[in-house]
N, C-alpha and C positions, 0 to 999 in steps of 0.2 A: 435548465433554466426556468424559475418560477415563472408561474402562471401571470402575475404582478410585473416581471421583468418583461414579460414574452409580449407582453401590454401595453407596455411604455415601446418596446423597440418598434411595435404597429404602429402607433401613434408619431412616433420619430420618423418611422418610415415613410409614413402618409404625407405627414406635414413638409419631410424635404422634397420627394418629388412633384409637390403645389409647389415649391416655391418658396416657402415658410424659412430655410435655413433649419438651426438646430444642431446639435453638438455631433460633431465626424461618427458617424454609422461604426460600431464595431465591426473586428474582425469576423463574425460570426454570419454573416451572409454571403463573405467567399466561398464561388465554386471551384475549386479544382485552383489553375492556372488565376484566375480570375478575381482579382483583390476587392474589398467588398465598397469598396471608393469607385473601380468602374462597375461593377454588377449593379452600383446604385443609379448609376450614371445612364446605363444603358434601360433602366425603369423608367429612369426620372425622364428619358426623351420618348421610348415608348408611349409613356402615359401620355402628354402632350401631345405627341402626335397621334392618338388615337382620335382624341378628344377634337383637335383642327378636323380631321377627316371628316368627324360626325358632321362640323359646319359646313363642311363644304360637299358633301351629299348633301344636305338640307339647303343650302344658300348656292348653290353654281351660278345663278345668273348676275345676282351680288357679289359673290366674289369675282367677276367678271368685268360687273359697273367702277368697284371698288379699283382694281388691278392692283401686282402683287405686294407692293409696298404696304399699303392699309388695310389691306385683305391681311398680312402680316400683323400687323400693329391690332388690326379688331381681334383677331384669334387669341393671342396670347393676354391682351387686356381682360377678355368674356374668360376666358379660361380661369384666370390669375382671380377674378370678382366672384363667379359662380364655378367653383369647382365641382364635378359631379360628384353626386350623393348617393345615385340608387346604380342597381347591377347594368337597367338597360339604357341605352343612351338616345332614345325615340326621342323623348323630350328636352333633350340636355336644353339645345336651343331655345327651349320657352320664352326664357325672359330675353333673349337678345335686341327684339324689337325696340324694349324698354332702357339696355343697358344704351344703344344707341340714341336715344332719347336726352340719352342724361351725359353723355360721354365724348369732348370734344376731342379728335376735331369732328366729330362725326354729327353733334347734337347741333353745330353751324348749320347743316343740311342734311332738314326735317326729311326729306324723301326719302335718304338713305333708309331708317326705321322704318318709312311707311314699305319701302320695299322691301324688308327684310319681313314684315307684318304678312305682306301678299303670300310671299313663297311657304314662310309657316302655313297660312291658310290653307293652300294647295295640298302639302301634305296631309294636315287634317282632315279636309273636304275625302281626299283619298284614302284614309285609312280609316273612316265612319263608319259605324254597326250599318249593315244594312236593315231592311223596314221594310213594310206594303208602299206603293205607292196611290193614290187614291186615284179613283174615277170619278169623271163626268156624269158621268149616268147615275151615278148613287147622287150628285148633288142636287142633279134638276129635277130629281124623284121626290125631293123632300116639300113637307105640307109648306107653304107659306109662312103659318104661324111661326115654325123654327126659324126662320130667316133672325127676326135682329138677334138671337142670341148664340147664333152660328158662330163656333170656332174653327180654326184648321191646326194644322198638326205639321209643322214642316220638315220633310226627310232628314234623317241624323246627317247626313253629310250636305248638308247647305248652310252653305255661312254666307257675312254679310265684311263685307271691304269695306268701309268709311274713307275716303281719300279727302286730303289738300290738296294734293301735288298729282304730278301724271305719272304716277310709278310703274303703273302697270302699261303704259305706253310705253315704258321706258324697258320695263322686264321683257315684251313683248319682241322689241324692237332687236334687243338683244338675243333673245331665244332663237331667232330668227336669222345670225349672224349680219345683224344690220346695226348702221350708227344708231346711238338712240337719240333720241331730243332731248335740249338741253332741259332742264327740270323747271317746272313753270307748274303752273297752277290746273286743277282740277278742273275739267269740265263738267262735270258730273258729281253727284253726290256719292256714288261710291261701287262699288262691284257685287255682284249675286256669282259665288263660288259654287260647284254643285257635281255630284258624283253621276253618271248618267246610269241607263243598265244597260249598255257596255261594259261598264269598270272603267271609265274616260271621264274624268274631270275635264269641265266645261267653265265658264262664267264670259258673264256681258256687263254693260256699265247700267247703270241705273240713275235718272234723274230723280231730283230733292222730292215727289210725290211717289213718287215710287217706292222709293227707299224711306221715306216716312210710311208709306201704307203697310210696307212689311213688316218693321219696326214695330209697329203700333200692332200687330196681329203676333209677333214671337213674343210680345209681352203679355202673350195672355188675351187681346183686345177680343170683342167682337166684333160682327158683320154690321152692327147696327154703330158700334164704335168709330169702323172704318168710314162709316158712309158721315160721321159726323165731320170727321178729320177732313174728310175733301173739300166740303162745304168753303174752306181755308182757299181753294184751288179754282173751286167751278160752280158754277148757279146747282140753285137744290134740283132743279128739273134732269141734271146732267149725272146728276151725282150715280145713281143704280147704276145708270147700263154702263159706268165708267170701274167701278168698283165691281160690276160680274164680270167685265173684260178682264179684272186685272187675276178674277181667280181662275180664270178657265185659262188663261195663256198661262198663270202659276202651274195649272194640271197638267195643259199640253209639254210645258217644258220639265215636269215631273218632279218638280218641288216638293210639293204634299203628298203627305203620309195618309192622313185624314181628316173625316170632316167629322166636328165634335158637337 
């Protein structure tokens, strides 16, 4: 078989196992008593089964929430629209929240995409690189004149999960084997996720003010910018104490890597 013929066969084989059809595969892929078509069917099944397994491993709670029928529909549609293109399956489901936002019947229930996004962020937080953890004593030892331009660096495992729905409450109930609450509006602005020093992934809720404060600093804002931001919520004489309290709390929770 020429290299050109082999290349064509490989493309048709891959297209076939992805469900795109193509001409009937030649007998050259037959093995012993197994015909080419039977062998092809085994490969096609194994391909979709392995990708489905990857989604199940990454989204066990989402699968439980949807039930078998909808979960199968999700897997079939996602695998068809987002075929694996690299050897590792670690990030195979990275586009799942976007797919769920745009595809019916899932798009009619936006809490589903939000729940998928939460499980992805849990994975990303757990798998993130390690780094130093900032110490409070280092901060309070800084000269007063550097404070307005002070910036912070969050630990690589830190993530924000913005919410419009009670996706995390649903996730937590299902994780504990309890009946999940009905989908409804979120009570906060989002959730903070991080991996602690014992390599346990943790999360807690954030109100709008704290969420905005973190977002400002993640985007490169300074302590002075943070204080200016807090004026939208607080009288001027209360701002420094609240801003400092945030830094102390985040440092104690080990969200920060260093002061800049």
